C-alpha positions in Angstrom: 113.4 80.1 93.1 112.8 82.5 90.0 110.3 85.2 89.8 109.8 87.2 86.6 107.3 90.3 86.2 106.8 93.3 84.2 106.3 96.7 85.2 103.1 98.5 84.1 104.5 101.9 83.6 107.3 103.8 81.8 109.5 106.9 82.5 111.4 109.5 80.4 114.7 111.1 81.4 114.4 113.9 78.6 110.8 115.0 79.1 109.8 113.5 76.0 106.6 111.8 77.6 103.9 114.2 77.2 101.5 114.8 80.1 98.7 113.9 77.9 99.0 111.3 75.8 97.4 108.0 74.7 100.7 105.8 76.1 99.9 107.4 79.5 96.2 107.2 79.2 96.4 103.6 78.3 98.5 102.4 81.2 96.8 105.0 83.8 93.4 103.1 82.9 95.1 99.5 83.0 96.5 99.9 86.1 93.3 101.7 87.8 91.2 98.9 86.1 93.2 96.0 87.6 93.3 97.6 90.8 89.6 98.0 90.9 89.0 94.3 90.5 91.6 93.4 93.0 94.4 92.3 90.6 97.2 95.1 91.0 99.4 94.8 87.9 102.4 96.8 88.8 103.9 94.8 91.4 107.2 94.1 89.9 109.4 96.2 92.4 107.9 94.7 95.4 108.9 91.0 94.5 112.5 91.1 95.9 111.4 92.2 99.1 108.3 89.6 99.2 110.8 86.9 98.4 112.9 88.3 101.3 110.2 88.6 103.7 109.1 84.7 103.3 112.7 83.9 104.1 114.6 83.3 101.1 118.2 84.5 100.9 121.0 85.7 98.5 118.5 87.8 96.8 119.9 91.1 94.9 118.6 93.1 92.0 120.4 95.7 89.6 118.3 98.4 88.3 118.5 98.9 84.5 116.5 100.8 81.8 114.7 98.8 78.9 113.6 101.3 76.1 109.8 100.6 74.7 111.3 101.6 71.2 114.4 101.7 69.1 115.1 105.4 70.0 118.3 105.1 71.7 121.5 105.5 69.9 123.3 102.8 71.6 123.3 99.5 69.3 122.3 97.4 72.2 119.6 99.3 73.8 118.4 100.1 70.1 117.9 96.4 69.7 116.3 95.6 73.0 113.9 98.6 71.9 112.9 97.0 68.7 112.0 93.8 70.5 110.0 96.0 73.1 108.1 97.6 70.5 107.3 94.4 68.6 105.9 93.2 72.1 103.9 96.3 72.3 102.5 96.3 68.9 100.1 93.2 70.0 100.0 93.7 73.8 98.1 97.0 74.1 95.2 95.1 72.8 95.9 91.8 74.7 96.1 93.5 77.9 93.7 96.1 77.2 90.8 95.4 75.7 89.1 93.3 78.3 89.7 95.7 81.3 89.2 99.0 79.2 85.6 97.7 78.0 84.5 95.9 80.9 86.1 97.9 84.1 85.9 101.3 82.5 83.1 100.3 80.3 84.5 101.8 77.3 83.1 100.8 74.0 85.0 98.2 72.0 85.5 101.0 69.3 87.0 103.5 72.1 89.2 101.3 73.5 90.5 99.8 70.1 91.1 103.6 69.3 93.2 104.2 72.5 95.3 101.2 71.7 95.8 102.0 68.1 97.0 105.4 69.2 99.2 104.4 72.0 101.0 102.2 69.5 101.1 105.1 67.1 102.8 107.2 69.7 105.1 104.4 70.5 106.4 104.4 67.1 107.4 108.0 67.3 111.1 108.3 67.6 110.5 111.5 69.7 109.0 110.0 72.8 111.9 108.2 74.7 110.3 106.3 77.2 111.6 103.0 78.9 110.6 100.5 81.6 112.6 100.4 84.9 113.8 96.4 85.3 115.6 94.6 87.7 118.6 92.2 86.8 119.5 89.6 89.3 123.2 89.5 90.6 124.3 86.5 92.9 126.6 85.9 95.7 128.3 82.5 95.7 127.1 79.4 94.6 125.1 81.2 91.9 125.4 81.8 88.4 124.5 84.9 86.5 121.1 84.0 84.7 120.8 87.7 82.9 118.2 90.2 82.2 114.9 89.0 80.8 114.0 92.1 78.4 110.9 93.6 79.7 110.7 91.5 82.9 111.5 92.2 86.5 113.8 89.0 87.4 114.2 88.2 91.1 116.2 85.3 92.0 116.3 84.1 95.7 117.6 81.2 97.8 115.7 79.4 100.7 118.3 79.0 103.8 120.0 75.9 103.9 118.7 73.3 106.2 119.8 73.8 109.8 120.4 77.6 108.7 118.2 79.9 110.6 116.8 83.1 109.1 
């Protein structure tokens, strides 16, 4: 079984993520709106445990950082940041407009302005934010699948027939 899910929060190690900013406001409002309608979004960190609870085995994961913009000095991380930024260029509106206008009752103009402000902040190379991602590692009989940028990827195996959990 393979599960893939993205986080709906970000972190900064160097305090460059302002306490009051459009990105933080956007993510807070998105998560609260989803919770209000019973559609909790930030569940990626729970998937491995859920897979194990229902009887899957050989599940493991490694925590890695995915930058949301090309601010890192490491070339590979900078490239991942470019892809994440490209994704965010359209996903702020795609994920946010319905929740912000229908659940939080913002006007379309207010919701668009928040999305545009968040996008503008994300392009600021002085803001160093990233998602925590989970990359799977497998024991015997498994192949390395790799990290899907921007997603939690959990791989697990049901026990072989005749073996009890």
